[in-house]
C-alpha positions in Angstrom: 0.0 0.1 0.0 1.1 3.6 -0.8 1.2 6.7 1.3 -1.5 9.2 0.6 -1.3 12.2 -1.4 -1.2 15.2 1.0 -2.2 18.7 0.8 0.7 21.4 0.4 0.3 22.5 4.1 0.6 19.0 5.3 3.8 18.2 3.6 5.2 21.3 5.0 4.2 20.4 8.3 5.7 16.8 7.7 9.0 18.4 6.6 9.2 20.1 9.9 9.0 16.8 11.5 11.7 15.3 9.5 14.1 15.7 12.5 11.8 13.5 14.4 11.3 11.1 11.8 14.9 10.4 11.2 15.4 9.5 14.7 12.1 7.8 15.2 12.3 5.5 12.0 15.9 4.4 12.2 18.3 2.5 14.1 22.0 1.3 14.4 24.0 -2.1 14.8 24.6 -0.9 18.5 21.0 -1.0 19.7 19.3 -3.5 21.9 19.6 -6.2 19.4 22.2 -7.6 17.1 21.1 -6.0 14.0 24.3 -6.5 12.1 23.3 -9.9 10.7 20.2 -8.3 9.1 22.5 -5.8 7.1 21.3 -2.7 9.2 23.6 0.3 7.8 24.3 -1.5 4.3 22.8 -0.9 1.0 19.4 -2.7 0.8 20.3 -4.3 -2.3 23.0 -6.3 -0.1 20.6 -7.7 2.3 18.6 -11.0 2.5 14.8 -10.3 2.3 13.3 -13.8 2.7 9.6 -13.0 2.8 8.0 -9.5 2.7 4.3 -9.1 2.8 3.7 -5.3 2.8 5.4 -2.0 1.5 4.6 1.6 1.9 6.6 5.0 1.4 6.8 8.3 3.2 6.8 12.0 1.8 10.7 11.9 2.2 11.2 9.4 -0.1 11.8 6.5 2.5 10.3 3.1 1.6 9.2 0.6 4.3 8.9 -3.0 4.2 7.0 -5.7 6.2 9.8 -8.2 6.6 7.6 -10.9 7.6 9.9 -13.8 7.9 12.1 -11.6 10.4 8.9 -10.1 12.1 10.3 -6.6 11.7 9.5 -3.5 9.6 12.6 -2.3 7.8 13.5 1.2 6.2 15.2 1.5 2.9 16.2 5.5 2.7 16.5 7.4 -0.3 20.0 6.8 -0.7 19.5 3.1 -0.6 20.4 2.3 2.9 18.2 -0.1 4.8 17.5 -0.2 8.6 15.2 -1.7 11.2 12.5 0.5 12.6 10.4 -2.0 14.4 10.2 -5.3 16.1 12.9 -7.6 17.8 12.5 -10.3 15.5 10.8 -12.6 18.1 7.5 -13.5 16.9 4.7 -12.5 19.5 2.9 -9.5 21.1 4.7 -7.0 23.4 6.1 -3.4 23.6 2.9 -1.2 23.4 3.5 2.3 24.6 7.5 1.9 24.3 10.0 2.0 21.4 8.8 0.0 18.5 12.4 -1.7 18.1 11.7 -3.2 21.3 8.1 -4.4 20.6 7.3 -8.0 19.3 5.5 -8.4 15.9 3.8 -11.6 14.8 3.8 -11.7 10.8 3.6 -8.1 9.8 1.5 -7.5 6.7 0.5 -4.5 5.0 1.6 -1.0 5.7 0.8 2.6 5.3 2.2 5.9 6.2 -0.2 8.7 7.2 0.3 12.1 8.8 3.6 11.1 10.2 2.9 7.8 11.6 3.3 4.2 10.1 0.4 1.7 10.6 0.9 -1.9 10.3 -1.4 -4.9 9.9 0.3 -7.3 12.3 -1.3 -10.2 11.0 -0.9 -12.9 13.4 -1.5 -10.6 16.4 -5.0 -9.8 15.1 -4.0 -6.2 15.6 -3.4 -2.9 13.6 -0.8 -1.1 15.3 0.7 2.5 15.0 4.2 3.6 15.1 4.1 7.3 15.7 6.8 10.1 15.0 8.8 9.4 18.3 9.0 5.7 17.4 6.3 4.7 20.0 4.2 1.8 19.2 0.5 1.2 20.2 -2.4 -0.7 19.1 -5.4 1.1 17.4 -7.4 -1.9 16.1 -8.3 -5.3 17.3 -8.1 -7.3 20.7 -5.3 -9.8 19.6 -8.2 -12.7 19.8 -9.0 -13.7 16.4 -12.9 -13.2 16.0 -15.8 -10.8 14.4 -17.1 -8.3 14.8 -18.0 -5.6 17.3 -19.0 -3.1 15.1 -20.2 0.2 16.5 -17.7 0.4 19.3 -14.2 1.3 19.7 -11.5 -0.4 17.4 -9.4 -1.5 20.2 -12.3 -3.5 21.5 -13.3 -5.3 18.1 -12.0 -8.6 16.9 -9.9 -8.9 13.9 -9.0 -12.2 12.2 -5.6 -12.0 10.2 -5.7 -8.5 9.1 -3.9 -8.2 6.0 -3.6 -4.6 4.9 -4.6 -0.9 6.2 -4.8 2.2 4.3 -6.2 5.6 4.8 -8.8 7.9 2.8 -8.3 12.0 2.5 -10.3 12.5 5.8 -8.2 10.4 8.1 -10.6 7.2 8.5 -8.5 4.2 7.9 -9.5 0.7 6.5 -8.6 -2.8 7.1 -8.6 -6.0 5.1 -10.1 -8.2 7.8 -9.0 -11.0 5.7 -10.4 -14.1 7.6 -13.4 -12.5 8.4 -14.0 -11.8 4.7 -14.8 -8.1 5.3 -13.4 -4.6 5.0 -13.6 -2.6 8.2 -13.4 1.2 8.6 -12.2 3.0 11.9 -13.3 6.7 11.7 -11.4 9.5 13.3 -13.1 9.1 16.7 -11.8 5.4 16.7 -15.3 3.5 15.9 -15.0 0.5 13.9 -17.8 -0.5 11.3 -17.9 -2.9 8.4 -18.1 -1.4 4.8 -17.9 -4.3 2.8 -18.7 -7.9 3.1 -21.2 -10.1 4.9 -18.3 -12.2 6.5 -19.1 -15.4 4.9 -16.4 -16.2 1.9 -17.9 -16.5 -1.4 -18.7 -14.4 -4.5 -21.9 -12.1 -4.7 -23.2 -8.8 -4.4 -22.1 -6.7 -7.4 -24.0 -3.5 -8.1 -25.5 -3.4 -4.7 -24.5 -2.3 -1.4 -20.8 -3.6 -0.5 -22.0 -4.5 3.2 -24.3 -7.0 1.5 -21.7 -8.5 -0.9 -19.4 -11.8 -0.3 -15.6 -11.6 -0.4 -13.4 -14.4 -0.2 -10.2 -13.6 1.7 -9.4 -10.0 0.6 -5.9 -9.0 0.7 -4.6 -5.5 -0.5 -6.7 -2.7 -0.4 -6.3 0.9 -1.7 -8.3 4.3 -1.4 -7.9 6.5 -4.3 -8.1 10.3 -4.2 -11.9 10.3 -5.0 -12.5 8.2 -2.1 -13.1 4.8 -4.1 -12.2 1.4 -2.3 -10.2 -1.2 -4.3 -10.1 -4.6 -2.8 -7.7 -7.5 -4.1 -10.4 -10.1 -3.6 -8.0 -12.8 -3.7 -10.2 -15.8 -3.2 -12.7 -14.6 -5.9 -9.5 -13.9 -8.5 -11.2 -10.5 -8.8 -10.3 -6.9 -8.1 -13.4 -5.0 -6.6 -14.3 -1.4 -6.4 -16.7 0.3 -3.7 -17.4 3.8 -4.9 -18.5 6.8 -2.7 -22.1 5.7 -2.3 -21.1 2.2 -1.2 -21.9 0.2 -4.2 -19.6 -2.7 -4.9 -18.7 -3.9 -8.7 -16.0 -5.9 -10.1 -13.0 -3.9 -12.2 -10.9 -7.0 -13.2 -11.2 -10.7 -13.0 -13.7 -13.0 -14.1 -13.4 -15.6 -10.8 -11.1 -18.1 -13.2 -7.7 -18.6 -11.7 -5.8 -18.6 -14.8 -4.4 -16.1 -17.5 -6.0 -14.2 -20.1 -8.0 -11.1 -21.6 -5.2 -8.8 -22.3 -6.3 -5.9 -24.5 -10.0 -6.8 -23.6 -12.3 -5.6 -20.8 -10.8 -6.1 -17.5 -13.8 -7.5 -15.9 -13.9 -10.2 -18.4 -10.0 -11.2 -18.0 -8.5 -13.8 -15.8 -6.5 -13.2 -12.7 -4.9 -15.9 -10.5 -4.8 -14.9 -6.7 -4.3 -11.0 -7.1 -2.9 -10.1 -3.7 -2.4 -6.1 -3.9 -4.1 -3.1 -6.1 -3.0 0.5 -6.3 -4.3 3.5 -8.4 -2.2 6.4 -9.6 -3.4 9.9 -9.7 -4.5 9.6 -13.5 -6.9 6.6 -12.3 -4.8 3.6 -13.9 -4.9 0.6 -11.7 -2.2 -1.7 -11.1 -2.7 -5.3 -9.9 -0.1 -7.6 -8.2 -1.4 -10.8 -10.5 0.5 -13.1 -8.1 0.3 -16.6 -9.5 0.4 -15.2 -13.1 3.9 -13.5 -12.1 2.5 -10.5 -13.6 1.6 -6.7 -13.0 -1.4 -6.0 -14.8 -2.6 -2.5 -15.7 -6.4 -1.4 -16.2 -6.6 2.0 -18.0 -9.3 4.5 -17.7 -11.3 2.6 -20.5 -11.2 -0.7 -18.2 -8.9 -2.3 -20.7 -6.4 -4.7 -19.0 -2.7 -5.1 -20.2 0.5 -6.9 -18.6 2.7 -3.9 -17.2 5.5 -6.2 -16.1 6.2 -9.7 -16.2 5.5 -12.7 -18.5 5.0 -16.5 -18.5 8.5 -17.1 -17.2 9.7 -16.7 -13.6 13.4 -17.4 -13.6 15.0 -14.4 -12.7 16.5 -12.6 -15.5 17.8 -9.4 -14.0 16.6 -6.1 -14.1 15.5 -4.7 -17.4 15.0 -1.6 -19.5 11.6 -3.0 -20.3 9.2 -4.0 -17.4 7.1 -6.3 -19.9 10.4 -8.4 -20.4 11.4 -8.7 -16.6 10.4 -11.6 -15.1 8.6 -11.6 -11.5 7.9 -14.7 -9.4 4.8 -14.2 -7.1 4.6 -10.7 -7.0 2.8 -9.8 -3.7 2.8 -6.2 -2.8 2.5 -2.8 -4.6 3.2 0.8 -3.7 3.4 4.2 -5.7 6.6 5.9 -5.2 6.0 9.6 -6.1 3.9 10.2 -9.1 6.0 8.3 -11.7 7.1 4.9 -10.3 5.8 1.7 -9.2 7.3 -0.5 -6.3 6.9 -4.2 -6.5 7.6 -6.9 -4.1 9.0 -9.6 -6.1 8.3 -12.2 -3.4 9.9 -15.3 -4.6 13.0 -13.4 -6.3 13.6 -12.0 -2.6 13.8 -8.7 -4.0 11.8 -5.1 -3.9 11.7 -3.8 -7.6 11.3 -0.1 -8.6 9.6 0.5 -11.9 9.3 3.7 -13.9 5.4 4.2 -14.9 6.4 5.9 -18.3 9.9 4.4 -19.4 9.0 1.4 -17.5 13.0 0.7 -16.6 13.3 -1.7 -14.0 15.8 -1.5 -10.8 16.4 -3.4 -7.7 16.0 -1.3 -4.4 16.1 -4.1 -1.7 17.1 -7.7 -1.6 20.1 -9.8 -3.0 17.9 -12.5 -4.2 19.2 -14.8 -1.5 16.9 -16.3 1.2 16.9 -17.7 4.8 15.5 -20.9 5.9 12.8 -20.6 8.3 14.4 -17.9 10.2 18.1 -18.9 10.0 20.3 -15.9 10.6 17.9 -14.2 12.8 16.8 -14.5 16.5 15.6 -17.9 17.4 12.3 -16.8 18.7 11.6 -15.5 15.0 12.3 -19.0 13.6 9.7 -21.5 12.4 10.3 -25.3 13.7 8.5 -28.3 13.1 8.4 -31.0 15.9 11.7 -30.1 17.5 12.9 -33.5 19.4 16.3 -34.1 20.7 18.4 -31.4 22.4 21.9 -31.3 23.4 24.1 -28.2 24.6 27.8 -28.2 23.7 30.9 -27.0 25.7 30.5 -23.6 24.1 26.8 -23.0 25.3 25.2 -23.8 21.9 21.9 -25.5 21.9 21.7 -28.0 19.2 18.2 -29.6 18.4 16.7 -32.0 15.9 14.2 -30.0 13.8 12.6 -33.1 13.1 10.0 -32.6 10.1 12.5 -30.1 8.5 15.2 -32.7 8.3 17.7 -30.5 10.1 19.9 -30.3 13.0 19.9 -26.5 14.0 21.5 -24.5 16.5 21.0 -21.3 18.9 24.2 -19.9 19.8 24.8 -17.8 22.7 24.1 -14.5 20.9 20.3 -15.8 20.4 20.9 -16.6 16.6 19.6 -19.8 14.9 21.4 -21.4 12.3 21.0 -24.7 10.3 24.1 -26.6 11.2 23.4 -30.5 9.8 21.0 -31.2 6.9 20.3 -30.1 3.7 16.7 -30.4 4.0 16.3 -33.3 2.0 14.7 -36.5 3.2 17.4 -39.3 3.0 21.0 -41.0 4.5 23.1 -39.5 2.0 26.2 -37.4 2.7 28.4 -39.7 4.9 32.0 -39.0 5.0 31.4 -35.3 4.0 30.1 -32.1 5.5 27.2 -32.9 7.9 25.8 -29.6 6.4 25.4 -30.9 3.0 24.1 -34.5 4.3 20.4 -35.6 3.9 18.5 -36.6 7.3 15.4 -38.7 7.5 13.4 -37.3 10.2 16.3 -36.9 12.8 15.0 -37.8 16.2 17.4 -37.7 19.3 20.7 -36.0 19.9 23.5 -36.9 22.4 26.9 -35.4 23.1 30.1 -36.6 24.3 32.6 -35.1 26.2 34.6 -34.1 23.1 31.7 -32.3 21.5 30.8 -35.0 18.7 27.1 -35.3 18.1 25.0 -38.4 17.9 21.7 -38.5 15.7 19.4 -41.1 15.6 17.2 -41.2 12.5 15.0 -43.4 10.3 16.3 -45.2 7.5 13.4 -46.5 5.5 11.4 -48.4 8.3 14.4 -48.9 10.3 16.9 -46.9 12.6 20.5 -45.9 12.5 22.7 -43.8 14.4 25.0 -41.1 12.3 27.9 -38.9 14.1 28.9 -35.9 13.4 32.6 -34.9 14.6 34.0 -31.5 15.9 35.2 -30.8 12.3 31.5 -31.3 11.3 32.0 -34.3 9.2 29.5 -36.6 9.2 29.9 -40.6 9.2 27.5 -43.8 9.9 28.0 -44.7 13.4 25.4 -47.8 14.4 23.0 -49.7 12.6 23.1 -52.0 9.4 19.9 -50.9 7.8 17.7 -53.9 8.8 15.2 -54.4 11.5 16.2 -56.8 14.3 18.3 -57.3 17.6 21.7 -58.8 16.2 25.4 -57.7 15.9 26.5 -58.1 19.7 30.2 -58.6 20.1 30.8 -56.9 16.6 31.0 -53.5 14.7 27.9 -51.3 15.8 27.8 -50.3 12.2 26.8 -54.1 11.3 24.0 -54.4 14.3 20.4 -54.2 13.9 18.0 -52.4 15.9 14.1 -52.3 16.1 13.1 -48.9 17.6 15.6 -46.5 18.9 13.8 -44.5 21.8 17.0 -42.8 23.3 20.8 -42.0 22.9 23.3 -40.6 25.6 26.7 -41.0 26.3 29.0 -41.5 29.4 32.2 -39.4 30.8 34.3 -41.9 29.0 32.5 -41.5 25.4 30.6 -44.8 25.5 27.3 -44.6 23.8 24.2 -45.9 25.1 21.0 -46.8 23.0 17.6 -47.7 24.3 15.5 -50.1 21.9 11.9 -49.9 23.1 10.6 -53.1 21.1 13.6 -54.8 21.7 13.3 -54.1 25.3 16.8 -53.6 25.8 19.9 -51.0 26.5 23.0 -51.6 24.3 26.4 -49.9 24.7 29.0 -49.0 21.9 32.2 -48.7 23.2 34.7 -46.1 22.0 36.1 -48.9 19.8 32.6 -49.0 18.0 32.0 -52.5 19.5 28.4 -52.9 20.5 27.1 -55.1 23.7 23.7 -55.6 25.4 23.7 -54.2 29.0 22.5 -56.3 31.9 20.6 -58.6 29.7 20.0 -61.4 32.2 18.9 -58.7 34.8 16.3 -57.1 32.6 15.0 -60.5 31.9 14.8 -61.5 35.8 12.5 -58.6 36.4 9.6 -60.8 35.1 7.9 -57.9 33.6 7.9 -56.3 30.0 10.4 -53.6 30.3 10.2 -50.6 27.6 13.4 -48.5 27.9 12.7 -44.9 27.0 15.0 -42.2 28.2 18.5 -43.0 29.3 21.3 -41.1 31.3 24.4 -42.1 32.9 25.5 -40.7 36.1 28.8 -39.6 37.1 30.2 -43.2 38.4 28.8 -44.9 35.5 25.2 -46.3 36.6 22.8 -46.4 33.9 19.2 -44.6 34.7 16.3 -45.4 32.6 12.7 -44.7 32.2 10.7 -47.6 31.9 7.5 -46.5 29.8 5.9 -49.7 30.1 5.6 -50.0 33.8 5.7 -46.1 34.4 8.7 -46.5 36.6 12.4 -45.3 36.7 15.3 -47.8 37.2 18.8 -47.8 37.9 21.5 -50.3 36.6 24.4 -50.3 38.8 27.9 -51.0 38.1 27.4 -54.6 39.0 24.4 -55.2 36.9 21.8 -55.0 39.8 18.5 -53.3 38.9 17.1 -51.0 41.5 13.6 -49.2 41.1 14.2 -45.6 41.8 10.8 -43.9 41.2 7.0 -44.8 40.3 4.4 -47.0 41.7 3.5 -48.1 38.3 -0.2 -47.1 38.3 0.1 -44.9 35.5 -1.3 -41.6 37.4 0.3 -38.3 38.1 0.6 -38.0 42.1 3.1 -38.0 44.8 4.6 -34.4 44.5 6.4 -33.4 47.8 6.9 -37.1 48.6 9.2 -39.9 48.2 9.7 -40.8 44.4 8.8 -44.5 45.0 5.5 -43.6 46.4 4.7 -41.2 43.4 2.9 -42.0 40.0 4.7 -41.1 37.0 2.7 -41.4 33.8 4.7 -42.6 30.8 8.2 -41.4 31.9 10.3 -40.1 28.6 13.7 -38.3 28.5 16.1 -38.1 31.3 18.6 -35.5 32.3 20.7 -34.8 35.5 21.1 -31.7 36.9 24.2 -29.7 38.1 23.2 -30.6 41.8 22.9 -34.4 41.0 19.1 -34.3 40.6 17.5 -36.2 38.0 14.9 -34.6 35.8 11.9 -36.5 33.9 10.2 -35.2 31.0 6.5 -36.4 31.1 5.0 -36.3 27.6 1.5 -37.2 28.3 1.0 -35.3 31.5 2.8 -32.1 29.9 5.2 -31.9 32.9 8.8 -32.1 33.8 9.5 -33.3 37.3 12.7 -33.4 39.5 13.8 -36.1 42.2 16.4 -34.6 44.4 19.4 -36.4 46.0 17.1 -37.2 48.9 14.6 -39.3 46.4 11.8 -36.4 46.7 9.8 -35.7 43.7 8.3 -32.3 42.7 7.1 -30.6 39.4 9.7 -28.5 37.8 7.9 -27.3 35.0 4.4 -27.6 33.4 0.8 -27.0 35.2 -0.1 -30.3 33.8 -2.6 -28.3 31.1 -1.1 -28.9 27.5 -0.9 -25.5 25.6 1.6 -22.7 25.4 1.9 -19.9 28.2 4.0 -18.5 30.9 7.4 -17.1 29.2 8.8 -14.7 31.8 7.0 -16.4 34.7 7.5 -19.1 36.9 8.2 -22.9 34.9 5.8 -24.7 37.1 2.8 -22.2 36.0 3.4 -22.4 32.4 1.7 -24.5 29.9 3.9 -26.7 28.0 3.0 -29.4 25.6 4.6 -32.8 25.3 7.9 -32.1 26.5 10.7 -34.5 24.7 14.2 -34.2 25.6 16.3 -31.8 27.6 20.0 -30.9 28.9 21.6 -28.6 31.3 24.1 -25.9 30.1 27.1 -25.4 32.3 25.6 -22.4 34.0 22.7 -24.6 35.3 20.0 -23.5 32.7 17.7 -26.4 31.6 16.7 -26.4 28.0 14.0 -28.7 26.7 12.0 -29.3 23.3 8.5 -28.4 24.2 7.6 -30.4 21.0 3.9 -29.9 20.4 4.4 -26.1 20.7 7.4 -26.2 18.4 9.6 -24.4 20.6 12.7 -24.8 22.4 12.3 -23.6 26.1 14.7 -22.5 28.7 14.4 -22.5 32.5 17.0 -20.6 34.4 18.5 -21.3 37.8 15.7 -19.4 39.2 12.9 -21.4 37.7 11.7 -18.9 35.2 10.8 -20.1 32.0 11.4 -18.5 28.3 11.3 -19.3 24.5 14.7 -19.4 23.0 13.4 -20.7 19.3 10.4 -21.3 17.7 6.8 -19.6 17.6 3.4 -20.4 16.9 3.8 -21.2 13.1 4.9 -24.3 11.7 5.6 -25.6 8.2 7.8 -27.4 5.8 8.3 -24.9 3.1 10.9 -22.4 3.1 9.8 -18.8 3.8 8.5 -17.0 0.7 8.5 -20.1 -1.5 5.8 -21.3 -3.7 3.3 -23.8 -2.3 3.4 -26.7 -4.8 0.0 -27.9 -3.7 -2.6 -25.1 -4.0 -5.7 -25.2 -1.5 -8.2 -22.8 -2.8 -10.4 -22.4 0.4 -8.2 -21.5 3.2 -8.1 -18.8 5.9 
């Protein structure tokens, strides 16, 4: 969306505010977050822009971008330098009433600059937020809870549902594309909200009648022209629609067919494919981001549609003297840049392009064409995870975890920045003897680390399990498992042994590796020479019950402690092979906090770790808790209130909602890190018992940010 055309006296007033704007909408690399990795202070064309959802300009010639994949708002100055003006990079909602740079956004989308302030459709926060000329952020619409609609009252009391764009009319009213409510909302100068288009149900209908009685289908971009007409990119209907000053709605482009066609004919008989934005210049020419056709379409004052930029090819062919010969790939958002140029978010080329409306020369103003993977290179809290599983902490304080459904192992360093360290994202077992970064993984699950910082990774190989090892030089090798299902190989190399279902893996102080196999109901040891054997086989059989080893940890003297998920007990194998029950009555219930662990109910115990104080910690996936057994054998809850969900960051871990905690490990400072698996987060509990998130947010997915979805789903919110 673009900046509104202002009267001369308003422009003069804004010019007087230039000093405030320069300080309010700028930042430096020495501020509260590490901005250097973002490229702040560098030319905009040198930085990575993975996913941009919104764009606008101000009267000074600055360009503002919703850097959705980084949960930030960026600014490109007239001399081409990029800076961050809002967002910590961590997905969430906080910071209202304070500096925008210290606030959290959650998938920011459409933008508009009006009367000295920047307005943001903070999509996944279900709010519209405003950054004033002093850089202070506030909420101006939405409660944060998705819903509809509470018209007639204060906008801050009214629910929104994935607002996607925002714009202003010449009277100072602002409009919201309330996407998943299938409405366009208007907030007047008194802050009162109302619906101006859409019945609230997805569909098509109502042309030539009142817009409030029409059907829209997941509208995206909106634009108010100088005459007060409202234009809507009615994406799900493959149309652009117009609401005139009388409130009557019509179709100005698109016949509902998701395809390409109709150039040089009437625009309302042409075909569009998921149009996502629309702008209108001062001459009344309409420009449409025809996203899935990889084109910008133009509708002249006679209603005739043509292609202005892009053609059937989508491979990047560089900037060009002729817009129609310049390729685009899923162009998403548009803005006018003065009277003579158009800005285009060329989303899957990871660039922002500027096009002359008359000469049609194209140039890139931001983005170097590269992309981050789901948050790599940014703060961990801004990254997308999918079923994070095993987790370890190395001697340098790096947190490594298996991002299971992304087929990667990722790392959050002491600086809070997340990166992929192992895995190319392809599913498989290829790459042994080479760099782990280039290897393929098949659902990497549990991690272990030895005293030398070698990493062990369990993964599938077809229907069976294997273990791979990454040494400190980053070279990956095959460590255990012959690729067949079974229970063979004792006394020989681990690479020739078979397993059935590996549940956990851990190491001892000498570098021996221990593997629990829940279906074979045993624990096996791989010594430092790579020879495998079964631990305490006779003792396990002598228990007379079916043992199903799950989590395993080895204490400082070499005793093996394992969680027996079959009997809901914790057991210890001493050095002499004797098996001792440490905790659990076996009744598959949760009880006993504050008393002896042997008298407590422990429901399906899973991952285990030992704390610096010698206490044993148990991840209980089914009851959504982490419990602690101290050196005196007393059990208490350490994290989780037993209710599955996500909440509690910044407060006591025992009051937080967690969901299916899987594996965990302490760092050298006494902080506990665990994979909050079903919340798609890595969370930390400090020595004071306060819980925070260090990686992940509420969104999941396999797809690289910004890339095209290969399976199209038409009816989605």
